[in-house]
C-alpha positions in Angstrom: 56.8 58.4 53.9 57.7 55.0 52.4 54.7 53.4 54.2 52.3 56.1 52.9 53.6 55.5 49.3 53.1 51.8 49.7 49.5 52.2 51.0 48.8 54.6 48.2 49.9 52.1 45.6 47.9 49.4 47.4 44.8 51.6 47.2 45.5 52.6 43.6 45.9 49.0 42.4 42.8 47.9 44.2 40.7 50.7 42.9 42.0 50.3 39.3 41.3 46.6 39.3 37.8 47.0 40.6 37.0 49.7 38.1 38.5 48.0 35.0 36.9 44.7 35.9 33.5 46.2 36.8 33.7 45.4 40.5 32.7 49.1 40.8 30.0 49.9 38.4 30.0 52.9 36.0 28.5 55.9 37.7 29.0 54.4 41.2 30.0 56.8 43.9 33.0 55.9 46.1 34.1 57.4 49.4 37.6 57.4 51.0 36.1 56.0 54.2 34.7 53.0 52.5 37.9 52.1 50.6 40.0 52.8 53.6 37.9 50.4 55.7 38.0 47.7 53.0 41.8 47.9 52.8 42.4 48.6 56.6 44.4 51.7 55.8 43.9 55.4 56.5 42.0 57.8 54.2 45.0 59.8 53.1 46.5 57.2 50.7 43.1 56.5 49.4 42.5 60.2 48.5 45.9 60.2 46.8 44.9 57.2 44.8 41.6 58.9 43.9 43.5 61.9 42.5 45.8 59.6 40.5 42.9 57.7 38.9 41.2 61.0 38.1 44.2 61.9 36.0 44.0 58.6 34.3 40.4 59.1 33.3 38.9 56.4 35.5 37.4 58.6 38.3 35.6 62.0 38.3 35.1 64.3 41.2 31.7 66.0 41.5 31.3 69.0 43.8 29.1 68.2 46.8 28.7 64.6 45.5 32.2 63.2 45.7 34.1 60.6 43.7 32.4 58.8 40.9 33.5 56.0 38.6 33.7 57.6 35.1 30.9 56.6 32.7 32.2 56.1 29.2 30.3 57.8 26.4 30.5 57.3 22.7 32.6 60.5 22.6 35.1 58.9 25.1 35.3 55.8 22.9 36.0 57.9 19.8 38.6 60.0 21.5 40.3 56.8 22.8 40.4 55.2 19.4 41.5 58.4 17.7 44.6 58.2 19.9 45.1 54.5 19.6 45.1 54.7 15.8 47.9 57.4 15.9 50.0 56.0 18.7 49.8 52.3 17.8 50.0 53.1 14.1 53.3 54.9 14.6 54.5 52.1 16.9 53.8 49.5 14.2 55.7 51.6 11.7 58.7 51.8 14.0 58.5 48.1 14.8 58.8 47.3 11.1 62.4 48.6 11.3 63.4 46.1 14.0 65.7 43.3 12.9 66.0 41.6 16.2 65.3 37.9 15.2 64.4 36.9 18.8 61.6 39.6 18.9 60.4 38.8 15.4 60.1 35.1 16.3 58.3 36.0 19.6 55.8 38.1 17.7 54.9 35.1 15.6 54.6 32.9 18.7 52.3 35.4 20.3 50.1 35.5 17.1 50.0 31.6 17.0 48.9 31.7 20.7 46.0 34.0 19.7 44.9 31.6 17.1 45.2 28.6 19.4 43.2 30.3 22.1 40.5 31.1 19.6 40.3 27.5 18.5 40.0 26.4 22.2 37.4 29.1 23.0 39.8 30.3 25.6 38.9 34.1 26.0 41.4 34.7 28.8 44.1 33.0 26.9 43.4 35.1 23.8 43.4 38.3 25.8 46.8 37.3 27.4 48.2 36.4 23.9 46.9 39.7 22.4 48.5 41.7 25.2 51.8 39.8 24.6 51.6 40.6 20.9 51.3 44.3 21.5 53.8 44.3 24.2 56.4 42.8 21.8 55.5 45.6 19.3 56.3 48.3 21.8 59.6 46.5 22.6 60.4 46.3 18.8 59.6 50.0 18.4 61.7 50.8 21.5 59.2 53.4 22.7 58.2 53.3 26.3 56.2 56.5 26.2 53.9 55.0 23.5 53.5 51.9 25.7 52.5 53.9 28.7 50.0 56.1 26.8 48.5 53.0 25.2 48.2 51.2 28.6 46.3 54.1 30.0 44.0 54.2 27.0 43.3 50.5 27.3 42.6 50.9 31.0 39.9 53.4 30.1 37.9 51.1 27.9 38.9 47.8 29.6 35.5 47.3 31.2 33.8 47.5 27.8 36.4 45.3 26.1 35.7 42.5 28.6 32.3 41.8 26.9 33.4 42.8 23.5 36.1 40.1 23.2 33.5 37.4 24.0 32.0 37.9 20.5 33.8 35.1 18.6 33.3 36.6 15.2 35.2 39.8 16.3 38.0 37.7 17.7 38.4 35.7 14.5 38.5 39.0 12.5 41.0 40.4 15.0 43.3 37.4 14.4 43.2 38.0 10.6 43.9 41.7 11.2 46.8 40.9 13.5 48.2 38.5 10.8 48.1 41.2 8.2 49.9 43.6 10.6 52.5 40.9 11.6 53.2 40.1 7.9 53.8 43.8 7.2 56.2 44.2 10.2 58.1 41.0 9.3 58.4 42.3 5.7 59.8 45.5 7.0 57.0 47.5 5.4 56.4 50.4 7.8 53.8 52.1 5.6 51.7 48.9 5.4 52.2 48.1 9.1 50.8 51.5 10.1 47.9 51.2 7.6 46.9 47.8 8.9 47.0 49.0 12.5 44.8 52.0 11.7 42.4 49.8 9.7 42.2 47.3 12.6 41.3 50.0 15.1 38.9 51.6 12.7 37.0 48.3 12.4 37.1 47.7 16.1 35.7 51.2 16.8 32.9 50.7 14.2 31.9 47.3 15.6 32.1 48.4 19.2 30.0 51.5 18.5 27.4 49.4 16.8 27.2 47.0 19.8 27.0 49.8 22.3 24.3 51.8 20.4 22.1 48.8 19.6 22.7 46.3 22.3 24.0 48.1 25.4 23.2 51.7 25.9 19.4 51.4 25.4 19.2 49.0 28.4 21.5 50.6 31.0 20.9 53.7 33.1 24.4 54.5 34.3 26.2 53.9 31.1 29.3 51.8 30.5 
């Protein structure tokens, strides 16, 4: 049983990484035989991983056709950001109540790392610093369920975000938005922290939608 669980986790992590990093393309069909052969394991843990990823919104099962990498639509994007605004907005509100000086200082360090990465045109460094910033917020808010929900939502749009964060003007604006959020949290202003979070995701949603509608969707067949 332990071995089966280990193989299932191996298959799950491999599939998830390939989907979120566009190793498997949107709309691509996958078979348990193919993945099992790639990983040198049996089909059973692969099927279990397929079902797990279906629950997370990354795969879809189609009758008589099989497992397919879920293709994001504008409706999906709107649903994801509807939830991110609520969950992360409330997280920011709660984080503003935190008086742990070590965490408050760490938040500032993470923000400064985002700015430094932007100056150096280091996209990977910026993404890592941004992830650290939000990870600290969840710790400050002391809400692990909110963290898990957000991680799943982020996985669902990760393959779109990869290209989106290469737009330098968006990253610069994002830094300014994170600064406003951080200032509100450090001031202990929960109302403003939630407002800034919602405003940030509203702007990201609008800009992402514009990019998809005008620069991506007209030129792809399978979707994003």
